[in-house]
N, C-alpha and C positions, 0 to 999 in steps of 0.2 A: 857534251860529255862523252866520256870513253864509251859507255854502253850504247848511247844513241848512234854514235859513228859506227859501232861494231854491227848493231841491228840494221843499219842502212846498207853496210857492205855485204851482209848476209844475202840480201835480195838483189844485188847488182847482177848476179850471174843467174838468176832464176826468174821465172815469170812472175809478174805482180809488180805493183807500184811500191811497196814496201812503206814505211820500214817494217822489218820483221817484228810482228807483235806476238806476244804469249797469249795463249788461250786458256782461260780458267773456267771451271764449271762449278756451280753449287745447286743443288735441288731447290726448287723455288719453294719458299715458306718455311725452310728448314734453318736450323741453327748451325749446321755443319760448316767446317772451314772449306774455303775454296780449294779446289784441286786443279793443279796444272796439268792440262791435257796435251800441250804441244805448242807450236808456233805456226804463223802463216804469213805469207807476203802480201795478202789480200785483206788487210785490216779494216778497209771500208766496206768490202764486198761480202766477206765471209757471213757476218750475222744475218744479212738479208737474203742472200742467194743460195748459200749452202748450209742451211740449219740443220739442226740434229735430226728433226723429224724426216727430212729429206734424205738424209744419210742412212737413217735406219730403215727407211723404205726401200732404198737402193740395196742395202745389205741383204734384207729378207728376200729380195728378188734375185739374188745371185744364185746361179745354178750350181749348187753344192754337189760334191760327191757323196753318194749314199754308202755308208760303210757296209761291208759284207764280212762274214766270219770264215776263216780258215780253222778247221778242227783236226786235231790229232787224237787218236789214230786217224790216218788218212781214209778217204772215202766216205766221209760222213758216217762212219759205223765205229761203234765202240761196245764194251762189254759192261755188264753190271759190276758195280764196284771198282771199275778200272778208273784210275786218274785219266781224265779227259781235258785237253789243253785247247784254250781258245785264243785266237789272235784276230785283231781287226785288220782287214785289208781294204785298200782304196781302189776303186775302179779308175780306168783312164778318163771316163766321161765325168765332167763336172770338176769344180774347185775343191780340193782336199785342204786339210789344215796347212796354213802357211804359203798357200799357193796364191798368187796375186791376180786379181781380176781388175782390168782397166775399164773404167766407164767411157762411154761415148761423150767426147768433148763437146759435140753439138748440143747435147742435153744439159751441159754444165757450164755454159757460158764461156766455152772455150779453154777451160781449166783442165789440166791433166790430174785426174782423180783416180786413185788406186784404192781397192777394197781388199783387205786381207782377213779371211777367216781364221780364227785360232780356236784350237780345241780346248774346251773348259772341262768336259768330263764324258765318260762313256758308261753306259748302263748295260749290263750283260742279262739278257733274258734267257733262262736255260730251258724254258718250255714246260717245266713241271711246277711251276708256280714260284720257284726261286729266282732271285736276281743276285748278281754281284755288282756292287757299285751303289752309286756313282764313284767313279775312279779316274784317275788321270792316265792309268795303265792302258796300253794298247795290246796287252797280253804278249804271247810269244809261244814258239814251238817247245816240244819237249826236248831237253829237261829244263830249260832255262825259263820258261814261260810262268807268270805269276798269277794268271787267271786260269784256275784249275777247278774241276769240280767231278764228282763221281755220282752215278745214278743207282738207285736201289731197286729199280724195277724195269723190266724189259719193255719195249714199245717203240713208238716213233714220236719225237718231240720237235716242235718248232722253235729254233733258237734264233736270236736276233741281237745285234748291238745298236743300241740307240744313243745318239750323241747330242750334245749341246755345244754350239758355237758361240764365242764372242766375236765381235768384228772390230777392226781398226781400219782407219782411213789415212791416206797421205794425199795432200793437196799441192801440186807443183813441188814435189820433192821435199815436202816438209817432214817433220818428224811424224811418227805414227800416233794418231790420236783416237782413243777408244770411243767406239760408237755405243750410245746407251741401248740397253736391251740385249736379248739373247734370241737365238734360233734353235728350236728343238727339232730333231729329225729322227724319223724311225728308220732303221737300217733294212737291208734286204734280207728276209727270212732264209735260214737254211734248215732243212729237215735233217735231223740226226736220228739214226736207227740204233737202238740199244738191244743187244741181244744177251742171252744167258749162256754161259759156258759151263759144261758139265765135266767134272773131273772123273776119270776112271783109272783103276789100278790094273796093271797087267802083270802077270807072273811071267818071269824071264828064266828059261832053262838054259844052264851053261853047257856047252858041249864037253 
């Protein structure tokens, strides 16, 4: 058949014995419909050698980038009742959202396996008991940022951005397949100092 021929050709230039086989998933014991996850050129090996449990474990062991916060006004200093803008920043160390980690082929039967973290949500802890989110927004600087808060009292608070990652895997250049489960990470804390501004009136005498 045409589809059989096409699925065989897909794997001719890729590792694996083929033919390309669609992968479907359904939660065991449920009545939900089967969900198409992607395809593989290892139709005989994938179920036994690269199962979802192993992929989920590899995903959890990925050295993720821990989010930090950039806060405006700059200098981690703001004033009471002044709009304060929060923005997520990723360090150079670790894998940030959409950055691809390649697993050691020796541990995966010679297969080329890539894992990609994808950001699901961010929750901003403002340090005074308030949180913003969960949201998909990474915030931004003044005046375009959409993660904004004002503080009512002076002091020092510990702010933080916590993230939840979803994971996707590609095996020998296959489509990206969603990995079951999520990874929740606490971001690097940033201390924010809130000060009180005092207004004063001055008389100006003209010359």
